[in-house]
DSSP file (Angstrom, degrees, kcal/mol; ACC not computed):
  #  RESIDUE AA STRUCTURE BP1 BP2  ACC     N-H-->O    O-->H-N    N-H-->O    O-->H-N    TCO  KAPPA ALPHA  PHI   PSI    X-CA   Y-CA   Z-CA
    1    1 A M              0   0    0      0, 0.0     3,-0.4     0, 0.0    36,-0.3   0.000 360.0 360.0 360.0 -21.8   61.8  180.1   95.2
    2    2 A M        +     0   0    0      1,-0.2    35,-0.0     4,-0.1    86,-0.0   0.670 360.0  64.0 -91.3 -16.9   59.1  179.3   97.7
    3    3 A N  S    S-     0   0    0      3,-0.2    -1,-0.2    90,-0.1     3,-0.1   0.073 125.6 -77.2-101.9  24.9   55.9  180.3   95.8
    4    4 A G  S    S-     0   0    0     -3,-0.4    29,-0.2     1,-0.1    30,-0.1   0.456  89.8 -57.2  94.8   0.3   56.0  177.8   92.9
    5    5 A G  S    S+     0   0    0      1,-0.3    22,-3.4    28,-0.1    23,-1.6   0.597  93.4 136.0 109.2  13.7   58.7  179.7   91.0
    6    6 A Y  E     -A   26   0A   0     20,-0.3     2,-0.6    21,-0.2    -1,-0.3  -0.773  46.8-140.0-100.8 138.8   57.3  183.2   90.5
    7    7 A L  E     -A   25   0A   0     18,-3.1    18,-1.6    -2,-0.4     0, 0.0  -0.850  28.5-179.3 -91.7 121.3   59.1  186.5   90.9
    8    8 A L        -     0   0    0     -2,-0.6    16,-0.1    16,-0.2     3,-0.1  -0.958  34.2-109.7-122.7 139.5   56.8  189.0   92.6
    9    9 A P        -     0   0    0      0, 0.0    14,-0.0     0, 0.0    15,-0.0  -0.498  46.1-113.2 -62.8 132.0   57.6  192.6   93.5
   10   10 A P        +     0   0    0      0, 0.0     2,-0.3     0, 0.0     3,-0.0  -0.320  43.3 169.7 -69.1 151.9   57.8  192.7   97.3
   11   11 A T        -     0   0    0      1,-0.1     4,-0.1    -3,-0.1    -3,-0.0  -0.986  41.0-144.4-154.9 156.3   55.2  194.7   99.2
   12   12 A F  S    S+     0   0    0     -2,-0.3    -1,-0.1     2,-0.1     0, 0.0   0.454  82.2  87.7 -96.5  -4.7   54.1  195.2  102.8
   13   13 A F  S    S-     0   0    0      1,-0.1     2,-0.1    -3,-0.0    -2,-0.0  -0.714  85.7-108.2 -97.5 145.0   50.5  195.5  101.6
   14   14 A P        -     0   0    0      0, 0.0     2,-0.3     0, 0.0    -2,-0.1  -0.372  37.4-178.5 -67.5 147.7   48.2  192.5  101.2
   15   15 A R        -     0   0    0     -4,-0.1    -4,-0.0    -2,-0.1     2,-0.0  -0.988  27.0-108.4-143.2 153.0   47.3  191.4   97.7
   16   16 A S     >  -     0   0    0     -2,-0.3     4,-2.3     1,-0.1     5,-0.2  -0.261  29.9-111.5 -74.8 164.4   45.1  188.6   96.4
   17   17 A E  H  > S+     0   0    0      1,-0.2     4,-2.5     2,-0.2     5,-0.2   0.879 120.5  54.2 -62.9 -37.2   46.4  185.5   94.8
   18   18 A A  H  > S+     0   0    0      2,-0.2     4,-1.9     1,-0.2    -1,-0.2   0.906 107.9  49.1 -64.4 -41.4   44.9  186.7   91.5
   19   19 A E  H  > S+     0   0    0      2,-0.2     4,-1.3     1,-0.2    -2,-0.2   0.912 111.8  49.4 -63.1 -42.2   46.7  190.0   91.8
   20   20 A A  H  X S+     0   0    0     -4,-2.3     4,-1.7     1,-0.2     3,-0.4   0.924 110.6  49.2 -63.9 -44.3   50.0  188.2   92.5
   21   21 A K  H  < S+     0   0    0     -4,-2.5    -1,-0.2     1,-0.2    -2,-0.2   0.855 107.1  56.8 -63.7 -33.9   49.5  185.9   89.5
   22   22 A A  H  < S+     0   0    0     -4,-1.9    -1,-0.2     1,-0.2    -2,-0.2   0.829 118.4  30.7 -67.9 -31.6   48.8  188.8   87.2
   23   23 A I  H  < S+     0   0    0     -4,-1.3    -1,-0.2    -3,-0.4    -2,-0.2   0.539  98.5 105.3-104.4  -8.6   52.1  190.5   88.1
   24   24 A G     <  -     0   0    0     -4,-1.7     2,-0.4    -5,-0.2   -16,-0.2  -0.392  52.3-156.5 -76.7 150.8   54.3  187.4   88.7
   25   25 A K  E     -A    7   0A   0    -18,-1.6   -18,-3.1    -2,-0.1     2,-0.3  -0.994  22.1-121.3-126.9 125.5   56.9  186.2   86.3
   26   26 A R  E     +A    6   0A   0     -2,-0.4   -20,-0.3   -20,-0.2     3,-0.1  -0.498  39.8 161.7 -68.6 126.9   58.0  182.5   86.4
   27   27 A V        +     0   0    0    -22,-3.4     2,-0.3     1,-0.4   -21,-0.2   0.572  65.6  23.9-120.7 -20.3   61.7  182.4   87.0
   28   28 A I  S    S-     0   0    0    -23,-1.6    -1,-0.4   -24,-0.1   -21,-0.0  -0.959  90.9 -93.6-139.3 160.2   62.1  178.7   88.1
   29   29 A S     >  -     0   0    0     -2,-0.3     4,-2.1     1,-0.1     5,-0.2  -0.284  30.4-117.3 -71.9 158.6   60.0  175.6   87.6
   30   30 A E  H  > S+     0   0    0      1,-0.2     4,-2.4     2,-0.2     5,-0.2   0.875 116.9  54.3 -61.5 -37.3   57.4  174.5   90.0
   31   31 A Q  H  > S+     0   0    0      2,-0.2     4,-2.5     1,-0.2    -1,-0.2   0.912 106.8  50.0 -64.5 -42.4   59.4  171.3   90.6
   32   32 A T  H  > S+     0   0    0      2,-0.2     4,-2.2     1,-0.2    -1,-0.2   0.910 110.7  50.5 -62.4 -41.5   62.5  173.3   91.5
   33   33 A S  H  X S+     0   0    0     -4,-2.1     4,-2.2     2,-0.2    -2,-0.2   0.917 110.7  49.1 -60.8 -44.1   60.5  175.4   93.9
   34   34 A E  H  X S+     0   0    0     -4,-2.4     4,-2.1     1,-0.2    -2,-0.2   0.903 111.0  49.8 -62.3 -42.0   59.1  172.3   95.5
   35   35 A E  H  X S+     0   0    0     -4,-2.5     4,-2.5     2,-0.2    -1,-0.2   0.870 109.2  51.9 -66.0 -36.7   62.5  170.8   95.8
   36   36 A M  H  X S+     0   0    0     -4,-2.2     4,-2.7     2,-0.2     5,-0.2   0.903 108.8  50.4 -66.8 -40.4   63.9  173.9   97.4
   37   37 A R  H  X S+     0   0    0     -4,-2.2     4,-2.2   -36,-0.3    -2,-0.2   0.915 110.9  50.4 -61.5 -41.4   61.1  173.9  100.0
   38   38 A Y  H  X S+     0   0    0     -4,-2.1     4,-2.4     2,-0.2    -2,-0.2   0.938 112.4  45.5 -60.5 -48.6   61.9  170.3  100.7
   39   39 A L  H  X S+     0   0    0     -4,-2.5     4,-2.0     1,-0.2    -2,-0.2   0.891 112.5  50.4 -65.2 -39.6   65.6  171.1  101.2
   40   40 A M  H  X S+     0   0    0     -4,-2.7    23,-2.0     2,-0.2     4,-0.8   0.866 110.4  50.5 -67.5 -34.5   64.9  174.1  103.4
   41   41 A R  H >X S+     0   0    0     -4,-2.2     4,-1.0    21,-0.3     3,-0.9   0.923 108.5  52.1 -66.5 -43.4   62.6  172.0  105.5
   42   42 A L  H >X S+     0   0    0     -4,-2.4     4,-3.1     1,-0.3     3,-0.7   0.895 103.9  57.7 -58.1 -39.5   65.3  169.4  105.9
   43   43 A N  H 3< S+     0   0    0     -4,-2.0     8,-1.9     1,-0.2     9,-0.3   0.769 109.3  46.3 -63.0 -24.6   67.7  172.0  107.0
   44   44 A A  H << S+     0   0    0     -3,-0.9    11,-0.3    -4,-0.8    -1,-0.2   0.622 129.0  18.8 -92.9 -14.2   65.3  172.9  109.9
   45   45 A V  H << S+     0   0    0     -4,-1.0    -2,-0.2    -3,-0.7    -3,-0.2   0.642  94.6  97.9-129.6 -22.1   64.6  169.4  111.1
   46   46 A A  S >< S-     0   0    0     -4,-3.1     3,-2.6    -5,-0.3     6,-0.1  -0.384  84.3 -94.4 -74.7 148.3   67.1  166.9  109.9
   47   47 A P  T 3  S+     0   0    0      0, 0.0    -1,-0.1     0, 0.0     3,-0.1  -0.406 117.0  20.5 -56.5 131.8   70.0  165.8  112.2
   48   48 A G  T 3  S+     0   0    0      1,-0.3     2,-0.2    -2,-0.1    -2,-0.1   0.378  88.8 144.2  86.3  -4.4   72.9  168.0  111.3
   49   49 A G    X   -     0   0    0     -3,-2.6     3,-1.1    -7,-0.2    -1,-0.3  -0.487  48.6-142.8 -68.1 134.3   70.7  170.7  109.8
   50   50 A S  T 3  S+     0   0    0      1,-0.2     3,-0.3    -2,-0.2    71,-0.2   0.651  95.9  54.6 -74.8 -13.1   72.1  174.2  110.4
   51   51 A G  T >   +     0   0    0     -8,-1.9     3,-2.2    12,-0.2     4,-0.4   0.225  68.3 113.5-104.3  15.4   68.6  175.7  110.9
   52   52 A K  G X  S+     0   0    0     -3,-1.1     3,-1.3    -9,-0.3    -1,-0.2   0.802  70.2  63.0 -57.2 -31.0   67.2  173.3  113.6
   53   53 A R  G 3  S+     0   0    0     -3,-0.3    -1,-0.3    64,-0.3    72,-0.2   0.491  94.5  62.8 -77.8  -0.3   67.1  176.1  116.1
   54   54 A A  G <  S+     0   0    0     -3,-2.2    -1,-0.3    71,-0.1    -2,-0.2   0.563  75.1 119.9 -93.5 -11.2   64.5  178.0  114.0
   55   55 A E    <   -     0   0    0     -3,-1.3     2,-0.4    -4,-0.4     7,-0.0  -0.282  42.3-170.4 -61.4 135.1   61.9  175.3  114.3
   56   56 A V    >>  -     0   0    0     72,-0.0     3,-2.3    73,-0.0     4,-0.6  -0.987  31.9-109.7-127.6 118.6   58.6  176.3  115.9
   57   57 A A  T 34 S+     0   0    0     -2,-0.4    84,-0.1     1,-0.3    -2,-0.0  -0.186  99.7   9.6 -52.1 129.1   56.2  173.5  116.7
   58   58 A G  T 34 S+     0   0    0     81,-0.2    82,-2.2    82,-0.1    -1,-0.3   0.313 112.4  80.5  87.4  -8.1   53.1  173.6  114.4
   59   59 A Y  T <4 S-     0   0    0     -3,-2.3    32,-0.3    80,-0.2    -2,-0.2   0.532  82.3-141.2-110.4  -8.1   54.5  176.2  112.0
   60   60 A Y     <  -     0   0    0     -4,-0.6    31,-3.1    30,-0.2     2,-0.2   0.937  23.2-161.9  49.8  70.1   56.7  174.0  109.8
   61   61 A V        -     0   0    0     -5,-0.2     2,-0.4    29,-0.2    28,-0.2  -0.558  12.5-174.0 -82.8 143.5   59.6  176.4  109.2
   62   62 A G  E     +B   88   0B   0     26,-1.9    26,-2.6    -2,-0.2   -21,-0.3  -0.993  20.6 142.1-132.3 142.2   62.1  175.8  106.4
   63   63 A G  E     -B   87   0B   0    -23,-2.0     2,-0.4    -2,-0.4    24,-0.2  -0.982  39.0-121.3-167.3 177.8   65.2  177.9  106.0
   64   64 A K  E     -B   86   0B   0     22,-2.3    22,-2.1    -2,-0.3     2,-0.2  -0.999  20.1-144.0-137.3 134.4   68.8  178.4  105.1
   65   65 A T  E     -B   85   0B   0     -2,-0.4     2,-0.3    20,-0.2    20,-0.2  -0.562  11.2-168.9 -91.4 158.5   71.7  179.7  107.2
   66   66 A G  E     +B   84   0B   0     18,-2.2    18,-2.6    -2,-0.2     2,-0.5  -0.908   6.4 179.7-149.6 122.7   74.6  181.9  106.0
   67   67 A T  E     +B   83   0B   0     -2,-0.3     2,-0.4    16,-0.2    16,-0.2  -0.990  13.6 173.8-123.3 125.2   77.8  182.7  107.9
   68   68 A A  E     -B   82   0B   0     14,-2.3    14,-2.4    -2,-0.5     2,-0.2  -0.979  32.9-117.6-134.9 144.3   80.4  184.9  106.2
   69   69 A E  E     -B   81   0B   0     -2,-0.4    12,-0.3    12,-0.2     2,-0.2  -0.580  37.7-122.8 -73.5 140.7   83.6  186.5  107.2
   70   70 A K  E     -     0   0B   0     10,-2.7     7,-2.9     7,-0.3     2,-0.6  -0.488  17.0-117.5 -82.3 154.8   83.5  190.3  106.9
   71   71 A V  E     -B   76   0B   0      5,-0.2     2,-0.4    -2,-0.2     5,-0.2  -0.842  34.2-179.4 -91.9 123.9   85.9  192.3  104.9
   72   72 A V  E >  S-B   75   0B   0      3,-3.4     3,-1.5    -2,-0.6     8,-0.0  -0.991  70.6 -12.7-126.7 123.1   88.0  194.7  107.0
   73   73 A N  T 3  S-     0   0    0     -2,-0.4    -1,-0.1     1,-0.3     3,-0.1   0.871 131.0 -52.4  53.3  40.1   90.5  197.0  105.4
   74   74 A G  T 3  S+     0   0    0      1,-0.2     2,-0.3    -3,-0.0    -1,-0.3   0.524 122.3  92.0  80.1   5.6   90.2  195.0  102.1
   75   75 A R  E <  S-B   72   0B   0     -3,-1.5    -3,-3.4    -5,-0.0     2,-0.2  -0.959  82.1-102.0-132.8 150.5   90.8  191.6  103.6
   76   76 A Y  E     -B   71   0B   0     -2,-0.3     2,-0.5    -5,-0.2    -5,-0.2  -0.513  36.4-140.7 -68.5 135.0   88.6  188.9  105.1
   77   77 A S  E     -     0   0B   0     -7,-2.9    -7,-0.3     3,-0.3     3,-0.2  -0.837   9.9-157.7 -99.2 132.4   88.7  188.9  108.8
   78   78 A S  E    S+     0   0B   0     -2,-0.5    -1,-0.1     1,-0.2     3,-0.1   0.554  94.7  46.7 -82.5  -6.6   88.7  185.6  110.7
   79   79 A S  E    S+     0   0B   0     -9,-0.1     2,-0.4     1,-0.1    -1,-0.2   0.500 102.7  65.7-112.6  -6.3   87.3  187.2  113.8
   80   80 A K  E     +     0   0B   0     -3,-0.2   -10,-2.7   -10,-0.2     2,-0.3  -0.970  62.2 172.3-122.6 132.1   84.4  189.3  112.4
   81   81 A R  E     -B   69   0B   0     -2,-0.4    23,-2.6   -12,-0.3     2,-0.4  -0.823  28.5-145.6-131.2 167.1   81.4  187.8  110.8
   82   82 A R  E     -BC  68 103B   0    -14,-2.4   -14,-2.3    -2,-0.3     2,-0.3  -0.990  24.3-164.6-131.8 128.0   78.0  188.5  109.3
   83   83 A N  E     +BC  67 102B   0     19,-2.6    19,-2.9    -2,-0.4     2,-0.3  -0.848   8.3 179.4-115.1 148.8   75.3  185.9  109.8
   84   84 A A  E     -BC  66 101B   0    -18,-2.6   -18,-2.2    -2,-0.3     2,-0.4  -0.996  12.1-172.3-145.2 150.4   71.9  185.5  108.1
   85   85 A F  E     -BC  65 100B   0     15,-2.1    15,-2.2    -2,-0.3     2,-0.4  -0.961   6.7-168.7-141.0 126.4   69.0  183.1  108.2
   86   86 A I  E     +BC  64  99B   0    -22,-2.1   -22,-2.3    -2,-0.4     2,-0.3  -0.958  13.8 177.8-115.5 134.4   66.1  183.3  105.8
   87   87 A A  E     -BC  63  98B   0     11,-2.7    11,-2.6    -2,-0.4     2,-0.4  -0.945  18.7-157.0-135.6 153.4   63.0  181.2  106.5
   88   88 A A  E     -BC  62  97B   0    -26,-2.6   -26,-1.9    -2,-0.3     3,-0.3  -0.962  25.3-128.3-124.6 147.1   59.6  180.6  104.9
   89   89 A F  E    S+ C   0  96B   0      7,-2.0     7,-2.0    -2,-0.4     6,-2.0  -0.989  81.9  18.2-155.4 153.3   56.6  179.3  106.8
   90   90 A P  S >  S-     0   0    0      0, 0.0     3,-1.6     0, 0.0    -1,-0.3   0.675  78.1-159.6 -64.1 136.7   54.5  177.3  106.7
   91   91 A I  T 3  S+     0   0    0    -31,-3.1   -30,-0.1    -3,-0.3    -2,-0.1   0.714  85.6  59.2 -66.8 -22.8   56.9  175.5  104.3
   92   92 A D  T 3  S+     0   0    0      1,-0.3    -1,-0.3   -32,-0.2   -32,-0.1   0.714 130.4  10.5 -77.8 -19.0   54.2  173.3  102.7
   93   93 A D  S <  S-     0   0    0     -3,-1.6    -1,-0.3   -90,-0.0    -2,-0.2  -0.477  92.1-146.3-152.9  73.0   52.3  176.4  101.6
   94   94 A P        +     0   0    0      0, 0.0    -3,-0.1     0, 0.0     3,-0.1  -0.140  32.5 159.6 -55.7 129.4   54.6  179.4  102.2
   95   95 A Q        +     0   0    0     -6,-2.0     2,-0.3     1,-0.3    -4,-0.1   0.607  63.6  31.1-115.7 -28.4   52.8  182.6  103.3
   96   96 A Y  E     -C   89   0B   0     -7,-2.0    -7,-2.0    -6,-0.0     2,-0.4  -0.959  57.3-154.8-138.2 150.7   55.6  184.5  104.9
   97   97 A V  E     -C   88   0B   0     -2,-0.3     2,-0.4    -9,-0.2    -9,-0.2  -0.982  10.7-165.6-123.3 137.4   59.4  185.0  104.7
   98   98 A V  E     -C   87   0B   0    -11,-2.6   -11,-2.7    -2,-0.4     2,-0.4  -0.991   3.3-172.3-125.2 130.2   61.5  186.1  107.6
   99   99 A L  E     -C   86   0B   0     -2,-0.4     2,-0.4   -13,-0.2   -13,-0.2  -0.988   1.9-176.0-123.4 127.4   65.1  187.3  107.2
  100  100 A V  E     -C   85   0B   0    -15,-2.2   -15,-2.1    -2,-0.4     2,-0.4  -0.992   1.1-174.8-121.8 127.4   67.4  188.0  110.1
  101  101 A V  E     -C   84   0B   0     -2,-0.4     2,-0.5   -17,-0.2   -17,-0.2  -0.988   5.0-165.4-120.8 129.7   70.9  189.4  109.5
  102  102 A I  E     -C   83   0B   0    -19,-2.9   -19,-2.6    -2,-0.4     2,-0.5  -0.969   9.8-147.8-119.6 122.2   73.3  189.8  112.4
  103  103 A D  E    S-C   82   0B   0     -2,-0.5   -21,-0.2     1,-0.3    -2,-0.0  -0.789  78.9 -10.1 -91.6 124.4   76.4  192.0  112.1
  104  104 A E  S    S-     0   0    0    -23,-2.6    -1,-0.3    -2,-0.5   -22,-0.2   0.951  86.0-161.2  52.7  61.2   79.4  190.8  114.1
  105  105 A P        -     0   0    0      0, 0.0     2,-0.3     0, 0.0   -24,-0.2  -0.260   4.3-139.8 -66.8 156.6   77.5  188.2  116.2
  106  106 A E        -     0   0    0      7,-0.1     9,-0.0     1,-0.1     2,-0.0  -0.831  27.9 -91.3-114.4 157.3   79.0  186.9  119.5
  107  107 A S        -     0   0    0     -2,-0.3     7,-0.1     1,-0.1    -1,-0.1  -0.339  24.0-133.2 -65.2 146.0   78.9  183.4  120.8
  108  108 A E  S    S+     0   0    0      5,-0.4    -1,-0.1     1,-0.2     6,-0.1   0.897  92.2   2.5 -63.8 -41.2   76.1  182.4  123.0
  109  109 A K  S >  S-     0   0    0      4,-0.1     3,-2.1     3,-0.0    -1,-0.2  -0.970  98.1 -80.9-141.7 153.6   78.6  180.9  125.4
  110  110 A P  T 3  S+     0   0    0      0, 0.0    -2,-0.0     0, 0.0     0, 0.0  -0.321 117.5  24.8 -55.8 135.6   82.3  180.7  125.5
  111  111 A G  T 3  S+     0   0    0      1,-0.3    -3,-0.0    -3,-0.0     0, 0.0   0.206  96.9 109.8  93.7 -15.2   83.6  177.9  123.2
  112  112 A L  S <  S-     0   0    0     -3,-2.1    -1,-0.3     1,-0.1     2,-0.1  -0.677  73.7-109.0 -91.1 149.1   80.5  177.9  121.0
  113  113 A P        -     0   0    0      0, 0.0     2,-0.9     0, 0.0    -5,-0.4  -0.416  15.7-130.7 -74.5 152.7   80.7  179.1  117.4
  114  114 A A        +     0   0    0     -7,-0.1     2,-0.2    -9,-0.1    -7,-0.1  -0.529  56.8 145.3 -98.2  63.9   79.1  182.4  116.4
  115  115 A T    >>  -     0   0    0     -2,-0.9     4,-1.3     1,-0.1     3,-0.8  -0.542  65.1-109.0-100.1 166.8   77.4  180.9  113.4
  116  116 A A  T 34>S+     0   0    0      1,-0.3     5,-2.9     2,-0.2     4,-0.5   0.846 118.8  58.3 -62.8 -34.2   74.0  181.7  111.8
  117  117 A G  T 345S+     0   0    0      1,-0.2   -64,-0.3     3,-0.2    -1,-0.3   0.776 108.8  46.0 -66.0 -25.1   72.7  178.4  113.1
  118  118 A M  T <45S+     0   0    0     -3,-0.8    -1,-0.2     3,-0.1    -2,-0.2   0.695 134.2   5.7 -91.3 -21.3   73.5  179.4  116.6
  119  119 A N  T  X5S+     0   0    0     -4,-1.3     4,-1.2    -3,-0.2    -3,-0.2   0.696 127.0  45.5-131.9 -44.2   72.1  182.9  116.6
  120  120 A A  H  >5S+     0   0    0     -4,-0.5     4,-2.2    -5,-0.4    -3,-0.2   0.913 112.1  53.1 -72.3 -41.0   70.2  184.0  113.5
  121  121 A A  H  ><S+     0   0    0     -5,-2.9     4,-2.3     1,-0.2    -1,-0.2   0.936 110.0  45.6 -61.7 -48.5   68.2  180.8  113.2
  122  122 A P  H  > S+     0   0    0      0, 0.0     4,-2.2     0, 0.0    -1,-0.2   0.832 110.3  56.1 -66.2 -26.9   66.9  180.9  116.8
  123  123 A T  H  X S+     0   0    0     -4,-1.2     4,-2.2     2,-0.2    -2,-0.2   0.917 107.3  48.5 -67.0 -42.1   66.1  184.6  116.4
  124  124 A V  H  X S+     0   0    0     -4,-2.2     4,-2.7     1,-0.2     5,-0.2   0.927 110.3  52.5 -60.9 -44.3   63.9  183.8  113.3
  125  125 A G  H  X S+     0   0    0     -4,-2.3     4,-2.6     1,-0.2    -2,-0.2   0.900 108.9  49.3 -58.1 -41.9   62.2  181.1  115.4
  126  126 A A  H  X S+     0   0    0     -4,-2.2     4,-1.7     2,-0.2    -1,-0.2   0.891 110.9  50.1 -65.5 -39.5   61.4  183.6  118.1
  127  127 A I  H  X S+     0   0    0     -4,-2.2     4,-3.3     2,-0.2     5,-0.3   0.940 113.0  45.8 -63.8 -46.7   60.0  186.0  115.6
  128  128 A I  H  X S+     0   0    0     -4,-2.7     4,-2.5     1,-0.2    -2,-0.2   0.928 109.2  55.3 -62.4 -44.9   57.8  183.3  114.1
  129  129 A R  H  < S+     0   0    0     -4,-2.6    -1,-0.2    -5,-0.2    -2,-0.2   0.865 119.1  33.2 -56.5 -38.4   56.7  182.1  117.5
  130  130 A R  H  X S+     0   0    0     -4,-1.7     4,-0.6    -5,-0.2    -2,-0.2   0.853 123.9  42.0 -86.3 -37.8   55.5  185.6  118.4
  131  131 A A  H  X S+     0   0    0     -4,-3.3     4,-1.6    -5,-0.2     3,-0.3   0.842  97.2  71.1 -84.4 -34.0   54.3  186.9  115.0
  132  132 A A  H ><>S+     0   0    0     -4,-2.5     5,-2.5    -5,-0.3     3,-0.5   0.898  99.8  46.8 -55.2 -47.7   52.5  184.0  113.5
  133  133 A P  H >45S+     0   0    0      0, 0.0     3,-1.2     0, 0.0    -1,-0.3   0.877 110.8  53.5 -62.6 -33.8   49.5  184.2  115.8
  134  134 A M  H 3<5S+     0   0    0     -4,-0.6    -2,-0.2    -3,-0.3    -3,-0.1   0.788 106.2  53.7 -68.4 -25.5   49.3  187.9  115.2
  135  135 A L  T <<5S-     0   0    0     -4,-1.6    -1,-0.3    -3,-0.5    -3,-0.1   0.417 124.9-104.6 -86.9   1.2   49.2  187.2  111.5
  136  136 A G  T < 5S+     0   0    0     -3,-1.2     2,-0.7    -4,-0.3    -2,-0.1   0.552  79.6 132.0  88.6   7.9   46.2  184.8  112.0
  137  137 A L      < -     0   0    0     -5,-2.5    -1,-0.3    -6,-0.2    -2,-0.2  -0.843  37.8-165.0 -96.1 117.9   48.2  181.6  111.6
  138  138 A M        -     0   0    0     -2,-0.7   -80,-0.0    -3,-0.1    -6,-0.0  -0.747  32.5 -93.3 -98.4 149.6   47.5  179.2  114.4
  139  139 A P        -     0   0    0      0, 0.0     2,-0.6     0, 0.0   -80,-0.2  -0.305  33.7-137.1 -62.3 142.9   49.8  176.2  115.0
  140  140 A R        +     0   0    0    -82,-2.2   -80,-0.1     1,-0.1   -82,-0.1  -0.906  31.2 165.2-102.4 118.9   48.8  173.0  113.2
  141  141 A V  S    S+     0   0    0     -2,-0.6    -1,-0.1     1,-0.1   -83,-0.1   0.533  71.1  57.7-108.9 -10.2   49.2  169.9  115.4
  142  142 A D  S    S+     0   0    0    -84,-0.1     2,-0.3     2,-0.0    -1,-0.1   0.604  91.1  80.4 -96.6 -12.6   47.1  167.5  113.3
  143  143 A A        -     0   0    0    -85,-0.1     2,-0.6     1,-0.0     3,-0.1  -0.704  61.8-152.4 -98.4 146.5   49.1  167.7  110.1
  144  144 A D    >>  +     0   0    0     -2,-0.3     4,-1.9     1,-0.2     3,-0.7  -0.728  21.9 170.5-113.3  80.0   52.3  165.9  109.3
  145  145 A V  H 3> S+     0   0    0     -2,-0.6     4,-3.0     1,-0.3     5,-0.2   0.817  74.2  62.2 -62.2 -31.6   53.9  168.3  106.8
  146  146 A D  H 3> S+     0   0    0      1,-0.2     4,-2.1     2,-0.2    -1,-0.3   0.894 105.8  45.9 -63.3 -37.6   57.2  166.4  106.9
  147  147 A Q  H <> S+     0   0    0     -3,-0.7     4,-2.1     2,-0.2    -1,-0.2   0.900 112.1  51.9 -69.0 -40.6   55.4  163.3  105.6
  148  148 A V  H  < S+     0   0    0     -4,-1.9     4,-0.5     1,-0.2    -2,-0.2   0.923 112.0  46.1 -59.7 -44.8   53.6  165.4  102.9
  149  149 A I  H >< S+     0   0    0     -4,-3.0     3,-0.9     1,-0.2    -1,-0.2   0.905 111.5  51.7 -66.6 -41.4   56.9  166.9  101.8
  150  150 A K  H >< S+     0   0    0     -4,-2.1     3,-0.7     1,-0.2    -1,-0.2   0.863 111.3  46.9 -63.9 -36.6   58.7  163.5  101.7
  151  151 A T  T 3< S+     0   0    0     -4,-2.1    -1,-0.2     1,-0.2    -2,-0.2   0.476  92.9  79.6 -87.5  -0.8   56.0  161.9   99.6
  152  152 A S  T <         0   0    0     -3,-0.9    -1,-0.2    -4,-0.5    -2,-0.1   0.509 360.0 360.0 -85.2  -1.4   55.8  164.8   97.1
  153  153 A F    <         0   0    0     -3,-0.7    -1,-0.2    -4,-0.2    -2,-0.1   0.408 360.0 360.0-110.2 360.0   58.9  163.6   95.2
């Protein structure tokens, strides 16, 4: 959904853009992909967005949270959860995807919810903060990607 609408076989090995285009299959329109990037960015920066705690200055993260009750003995449990947060960055030209899944998360502090926005999202942010420079991506402080994304519709 982040790469313009192409389904690519996943790999840990680098491949050129030409190699990716040769094996990719369009599964959604480019416009739908652009709209999904916009919505995922909003989720990371807008007031009330569940992914705000994944934001890393200069890396323009976009993502989606997921909090689900676990099935225990064939029934949904109200006390056991599985949380996930998937993010792409930089969201204006996605190069990387990060997925964090937490099985049976605990609250950060008593009284706080154990949701993906409270634990999986900040974990993704910490991974991006540490990994992006190792991947050769330096923070961009001169670009306003949020303005670019807003004006693209």
